[in-house]
N, C-alpha and C positions, 0 to 999 in steps of 0.2 A: 594728600595725609588718608588712608585707604580704614573706612568707615568703621569703628569699631565695630559696632553691628553684626558684620564680618567675622568676627574673630567670634562666636558664641554658634552656640550649638542643641538640638534635644536630638530626644530620640526617638526611631517609632514605638509602638508600646510592644512590639517584637525587640527593642532593644538595641536595633539598629542605630550610628550614629546618624545624624542629620543636622550637618553643618549649616550653614547660614551663608556659609563663601560660594557654597550650589550655587544662590540668587540674585548673586554680580548680574544687572542689567538688565530687569528685572521690578518690577513693582511688592510689595511682597502685603498686603493683608491681614495682620496674626488677630487674633480669634482666644478670649478663654468659653469654651464652648459650656453646656453641660441639658446629655437628649433630654430630659423630664423637667426641667426646663422653661418658665410660661411662655418666657424665645426663644425658644426651642426650630419655632419654624421658621425661625432666621435663620435652619439651615437651607432649608431650598434658594434663600437669595441671593448666599453665598454662594453654593453653592451653579446662579443660575449666573452670578457672576464672576467666578471662573471657571465654568465655560464659556461664556461670550468674550472674553478678552484673554484665557490663557493662551493660547497663541498669537497678539501681540503683547508678551508678556508681563503677564499678572499672575505673581502665587496667590494662592488663601489660606493658613497655612493654619490648623485647628488649636489649642491645647487646655483637651476637657481638665479642665476642675470642676474635683467633690469640698468646692471648699465656702460654697452660700447655701445653709438650708438642705444640705447631705442630694441634691441635684444630677449629680454621676453616680450613678453605680452600678453602672456597668464598670469591670473589670479591664485594663490594657489589653486581653486575649480578649472581647465583646465589644467591646468600644468603638471599633472601627465595623464591624459587623452593624452596630444597631445602630448608626448612622447613612448607611448604604442600605438596607433595609425596610426606614423609617424614612428618613428624605431623600434616597438614591447620593449621598456625599460622595466624590469619587476624588474632592483636595485631599489635601495629606491631611492628619492629624497629627500625633505625635502621641506619645502612655502622658498619662494620668498624670499631674505635678499640679502645688500647689500653686497662687501669681501673690499671694500676700505672707509677710508671717517670715521668718529664720530659715525655711526651704523654700521659701523664693526660685521656681526659673530661671538663669541665671537673663536669663532673652529677656523676659519680666524687668527683672530691674533694672536693667538697661531702659528699657521702654517709658520705663514708672518716672525712673535719673531724667529720664530730656520730656517726656510730656505728661507731663505730674495734670491731675485732675483740680477739679473745681473744690473739691474739698477734701486741697491733701492726693496725695501721692497713689495710695493702695487701692482697686479694684473692691468698684463698692460692691459690683453683681456680678452671672454670666455673662458674658453676650459683649465683652466692653475690646471697644473695637482696635485697633493701630497700625496706619499706610506707614508704610513702608520708602520712600521712591530708593530711582533707581542704580546713582550714591550709594544704598547702603542708610540715609538718616532720615530717621523719624521725621515721618509728614506734618500725621495729624493724631492724634484720638478722641476716639464718638461714645459717646455713652451708649449701654447695654440697648436703650430704646430705637438706639439711632438705626434703622430698619438698612439691610446691605441695597436699598435698592438705591438709597437716597444720598449712597456713594457715591457712584457713577459717575457724575462730572469729578471726585472729585483723582481719582481713574483715571476717566478721562485725561484728565494733563503730565501726568503721569506716565502710560504709557503711549 
């Protein structure tokens, strides 16, 4: 049976649809991001992973979120530019979205159900990461403080 992950989608900051089915056969690292977060230097590590493994089947997908201390002040119109200018980000970003509450983006609703956190399913802070295998199955959840380079060994298992 096909993974429910592939039935989900997100939107680009410009409003175009990003079907998760486009990532069949690839490992996907999903991260809720914020440009003004103290963890924002992780953008650099995420971009490094993306550059190193994108040709081997890794997709990094950033979901900008402003639910934690107002740390994503950028708009859909400016978030991509801010990430590129400040961190050299070339991996795809979605429109700003909620990762908790009644308007939770469906990808995060699914991932939280599949891979709950230590203190319940909710996302506790920016840069929570989810790794999905090539079959669209959630593989592992990582805390916000987990540096992208610490995930590399798991990525290598999946690509």
